[in-house]
C-alpha positions in Angstrom: -12.4 -6.5 -31.7 -10.3 -7.3 -34.2 -9.1 -3.8 -35.1 -8.1 -3.0 -31.4 -5.8 -6.5 -31.3 -4.0 -5.3 -34.3 -3.5 -2.2 -32.8 -2.2 -4.0 -30.0 0.2 -6.3 -32.1 1.4 -2.9 -33.9 2.1 -1.2 -30.8 5.9 0.3 -31.2 6.6 0.2 -27.5 7.4 -3.3 -27.4 9.3 -3.1 -30.4 11.8 -0.2 -29.0 12.0 -2.4 -25.5 13.0 -5.5 -27.8 15.6 -3.4 -30.1 17.4 -1.8 -26.8 17.5 -5.2 -25.0 18.9 -6.6 -28.3 21.5 -4.0 -28.5 22.2 -3.4 -25.2 23.1 -7.5 -25.2 25.1 -7.6 -28.1 27.2 -4.3 -26.7 27.4 -6.0 -23.3 28.5 -9.6 -25.1 30.8 -7.8 -27.3 32.5 -5.7 -24.7 32.9 -9.0 -22.7 34.3 -11.0 -25.5 36.9 -8.2 -26.4 37.8 -7.7 -22.6 38.1 -11.6 -22.4 40.6 -11.3 -25.1 42.9 -9.0 -23.3 42.5 -9.8 -19.7 42.6 -13.3 -17.6 41.0 -13.0 -14.2 40.4 -15.5 -10.9 38.8 -15.0 -7.5 40.5 -18.1 -6.6 43.7 -16.3 -5.0 44.9 -15.1 -1.4 47.5 -13.2 -0.2 51.0 -15.2 1.0 53.8 -14.0 3.1 56.6 -15.9 4.6 55.6 -17.1 7.8 58.5 -18.7 10.1 57.6 -21.2 13.1 59.4 -20.5 16.2 61.1 -24.0 16.8 63.2 -24.9 20.2 66.4 -26.7 19.5 66.7 -27.9 22.9 63.8 -29.4 25.2 63.3 -28.0 28.6 60.5 -26.4 31.0 59.3 -22.8 29.9 60.5 -20.4 32.9 59.3 -16.6 30.9 57.4 -15.8 27.9 58.5 -12.4 26.4 56.2 -12.6 23.3 52.4 -11.6 23.1 49.7 -12.2 20.4 50.1 -9.8 17.4 53.5 -8.1 19.1 55.6 -6.9 16.6 59.3 -8.0 16.9 62.6 -7.6 15.8 65.2 -10.2 14.7 66.8 -11.4 17.5 64.6 -10.2 20.2 64.1 -12.8 23.0 60.8 -14.5 22.9 60.8 -17.4 25.0 63.4 -18.4 28.0 63.7 -22.4 29.2 65.0 -23.6 32.3 68.9 -23.9 31.6 70.1 -25.6 34.8 70.5 -29.1 33.2 72.5 -27.3 30.6 74.5 -25.2 32.9 75.6 -28.6 34.7 76.2 -30.1 31.2 78.8 -27.4 30.5 80.3 -27.7 33.7 80.9 -31.7 33.6 82.2 -31.0 30.0 84.8 -28.5 31.2 85.8 -31.1 33.9 86.4 -33.6 31.4 88.6 -31.5 29.6 90.5 -30.4 32.3 91.1 -34.3 32.7 92.4 -34.8 29.4 94.8 -31.8 29.7 95.8 -33.5 32.9 96.6 -36.6 31.3 98.2 -34.5 28.3 100.9 -33.1 30.8 101.5 -36.7 32.3 102.3 -38.1 29.2 105.0 -35.2 28.1 106.5 -35.6 31.5 106.7 -39.6 31.3 108.1 -38.8 27.8 110.5 -36.2 29.1 111.5 -38.7 31.9 112.2 -41.3 29.5 114.2 -39.3 27.3 116.5 -38.4 30.0 116.5 -42.3 30.5 117.9 -42.8 27.4 120.8 -40.4 27.8 121.7 -42.0 30.9 121.6 -45.7 29.6 123.6 -44.5 26.4 126.5 -42.1 28.8 126.6 -45.7 30.9 127.0 -47.7 27.2 129.8 -45.0 26.6 131.6 -45.6 30.3 131.3 -49.7 29.6 133.3 -49.0 26.3 136.0 -47.1 27.9 136.2 -49.7 30.5 136.3 -52.7 28.3 139.2 -50.9 26.3 141.0 -50.3 29.4 140.3 -54.2 30.4 141.6 -55.2 26.8 145.0 -53.8 27.6 145.0 -55.1 30.9 144.5 -58.6 29.3 147.0 -57.8 26.7 149.5 -57.1 29.2 148.7 -60.3 31.5 148.9 -62.3 28.5 152.1 -60.9 27.6 153.6 -61.3 31.3 152.0 -64.9 31.3 153.5 -65.7 27.8 157.2 -64.8 29.4 156.8 -66.6 32.4 155.6 -69.7 30.9 159.3 -69.8 29.1 160.8 -69.0 32.1 159.4 -71.5 34.3 160.7 -74.1 32.0 164.3 -72.9 32.9 163.3 -73.0 36.2 164.3 -68.8 36.2 161.3 -68.2 38.1 159.3 -69.8 41.2 156.0 -71.9 40.6 154.4 -68.9 42.8 155.3 -66.3 40.0 154.1 -68.3 37.2 150.5 -69.0 39.2 150.4 -65.2 39.9 151.1 -64.5 36.1 148.6 -67.1 35.1 145.9 -65.7 37.6 146.4 -62.3 36.5 145.6 -63.6 32.8 142.5 -65.1 34.1 141.2 -62.4 36.3 141.7 -60.1 33.2 139.6 -62.3 30.9 136.8 -62.5 33.6 137.0 -58.8 34.1 136.5 -58.5 30.2 133.9 -60.6 29.9 132.0 -59.1 32.9 132.4 -55.7 31.3 130.8 -57.0 27.6 128.1 -58.8 29.3 127.6 -55.4 31.3 127.5 -53.7 27.7 125.0 -55.9 26.3 122.6 -55.3 29.4 123.0 -51.7 29.1 122.2 -52.1 25.0 119.2 -54.0 26.0 118.0 -51.4 28.6 118.7 -48.7 26.3 116.6 -50.1 23.5 113.8 -50.8 26.5 113.8 -47.2 27.2 113.6 -46.1 23.7 110.5 -48.4 23.3 108.8 -46.6 26.2 109.6 -43.5 25.3 108.0 -44.1 21.6 105.0 -45.4 23.3 104.7 -42.3 25.6 105.0 -40.2 22.6 102.1 -42.0 21.1 100.5 -41.0 24.1 100.8 -37.7 23.7 98.9 -37.6 20.5 95.9 -39.5 21.8 95.9 -36.9 24.7 95.8 -34.5 22.1 93.2 -36.0 20.3 91.3 -36.5 23.5 91.5 -32.7 24.3 90.3 -32.0 20.8 87.3 -33.9 21.6 86.6 -33.0 25.2 86.7 -29.2 23.6 84.1 -30.0 21.0 82.1 -31.5 23.9 82.3 -28.2 25.7 81.5 -26.1 22.5 78.3 -28.4 22.2 77.3 -28.0 25.8 77.6 -24.3 25.5 75.6 -24.1 22.0 72.9 -26.0 24.0 73.0 -23.6 26.5 72.4 -20.8 24.3 69.6 -22.5 22.7 67.4 -22.2 26.0 67.2 -18.6 25.0 64.5 -18.6 21.7 65.1 -15.6 19.9 63.1 -14.1 16.8 64.4 -15.4 13.3 63.3 -12.4 11.5 61.2 -9.2 11.9 57.4 -9.6 11.9 54.1 -10.5 13.7 54.1 -12.7 16.5 50.7 -15.2 15.9 49.0 -16.7 18.8 51.2 -17.7 21.3 50.0 -21.3 22.6 52.4 -21.6 25.2 52.3 -21.2 29.2 55.1 -21.0 31.8 55.9 -24.4 33.2 55.0 -26.2 29.9 57.5 -28.8 28.9 58.6 -28.1 25.4 60.3 -30.9 22.9 63.1 -29.8 20.7 61.5 -29.7 17.2 58.1 -28.6 18.7 56.2 -25.8 16.8 55.1 -23.6 19.4 54.0 -20.3 17.4 54.7 -18.4 14.2 56.5 -15.3 13.0 54.7 -13.7 9.9 57.3 -11.4 8.1 54.9 -8.5 7.4 57.4 -6.6 5.1 57.3 -9.2 2.1 53.8 -9.6 0.6 52.8 -11.3 -2.4 49.5 -13.1 -4.0 49.4 -16.8 -4.8 46.7 -16.7 -7.8 45.3 -20.4 -9.0 44.3 -20.4 -12.5 42.8 -23.0 -14.6 45.0 -24.6 -17.1 42.5 -23.2 -19.9 43.7 -19.6 -18.9 47.4 -20.1 -19.3 47.7 -19.9 -23.0 48.4 -16.2 -23.2 49.9 -15.8 -19.7 53.9 -15.1 -19.1 56.2 -13.7 -16.6 56.5 -9.7 -16.8 52.6 -8.7 -17.5 50.7 -6.3 -15.5 48.1 -7.5 -12.7 45.3 -5.4 -11.1 44.6 -6.8 -7.7 41.3 -5.9 -5.8 41.1 -7.3 -2.5 37.8 -7.9 -0.4 38.7 -6.2 2.2 39.6 -2.7 0.4 37.0 -3.4 -2.3 37.5 0.6 -3.6 41.4 0.2 -4.3 43.2 -1.3 -7.0 46.8 -2.6 -6.5 49.4 -2.7 -9.0 51.1 -5.7 -9.1 53.4 -7.9 -11.9 53.4 -11.7 -12.6 56.5 -13.1 -11.7 56.5 -16.8 -11.8 54.3 -20.0 -12.3 54.4 -23.0 -10.2 56.6 -26.3 -11.4 53.2 -28.2 -11.0 49.5 -27.7 -10.2 48.3 -27.9 -6.7 46.8 -31.5 -6.8 50.3 -32.6 -7.4 51.6 -31.2 -3.9 48.5 -32.6 -2.4 48.8 -35.5 0.3 47.2 -37.6 -1.9 47.5 -36.4 -5.0 44.9 -38.4 -7.7 46.3 -41.0 -9.6 44.5 -41.4 -13.0 45.9 -44.9 -13.5 43.5 -46.6 -10.9 40.7 -46.8 -13.7 38.2 -44.2 -12.2 39.2 -41.5 -14.2 37.1 -38.2 -14.5 38.9 -35.2 -16.2 38.5 -32.2 -13.7 40.5 -28.8 -15.2 43.6 -28.4 -13.1 44.8 -25.3 -11.5 47.9 -23.9 -11.3 49.6 -21.7 -9.0 51.0 -18.4 -10.1 53.1 -16.0 -7.9 51.9 -12.1 -8.3 54.3 -9.5 -6.6 53.0 -6.0 -5.5 54.8 -3.1 -7.7 53.9 -0.3 -5.5 55.6 -1.5 -2.1 55.5 2.1 -1.2 51.6 1.7 -0.9 50.3 2.1 2.9 47.5 -0.4 2.3 49.9 -3.1 1.3 51.3 -3.0 4.8 48.1 -3.8 6.1 47.3 -6.9 4.0 47.3 -10.2 5.8 48.3 -13.7 4.5 45.1 -15.6 3.6 42.9 -12.6 2.5 41.2 -13.4 -0.6 41.8 -11.4 -3.6 40.6 -11.0 -7.3 43.3 -10.6 -9.5 43.2 -9.2 -13.3 46.0 -10.1 -15.4 46.6 -7.5 -18.6 47.8 -10.1 -21.5 49.1 -7.4 -23.7 
């Protein structure tokens, strides 16, 4: 019995198997260790793309939907049409207000022209009165001379009392005439000043009318712009997501309706642990494996690092000063762009697909 147990203990098969396991485990561990020195990888990564929401700029009822689920569209293609009758009326209302403002401007210009004509007439009237005043002064001078002569002659009884009274009456008449003409001149000057003030006021109304026209023109342009917004077009080339809108539905301005995915611009966002970033830098080669195409390796390049960890941009970021602190390894989003853009499989990738990224640190 003892001899058989000794032989079993000395069986070389067990020693060989144990040696193979030790050598194999050592080789596996050393290879993994050497691989880890030159590579960093993570499966916390997804495909990303530019996604533009389709948002109406004006409110209205949907009359026509021309976009379908998963449809390929080009920039400027019509996706949806809203009822534009209210906006057409607003354009007509703004145009009518513009016509009223233009009529007011023409009226102000006509009033200004009439005021300028009245100023010219008043100035001409003042000139006529000035000439009449000069003639009246001459008449008064002659009547004064005759009155002085007749005053000397009446003393010698060389003329009759009637002739003296006639000379005195002529002098008084000339004085009254000169006084009346001077009063008329003052009134004409006052009227000229009044017309001048009215002309200045009318000229200022022209400036106000010009500003009103500009404002009404802006209203027309704004109304036409809102009218153009009733036709919703594609902002970029891409694929339409699920269209959750029905004809007759009322949509608000700024309400997201559906999205357009720009399939011509695809990249990967990989979330690496902060302990993995030591040797990583921009420009390093990356091999991407997509779960949907496990047998294909995509060539890519590390292009940029996020300015903050993912938790920083969360809706409720952690507050370590609250007292309940548990240290958790943070992850930093890293942008990885595909190098083989001509690869046909790249065009088949869709945002949200899971991928595994392997960053070559050399």
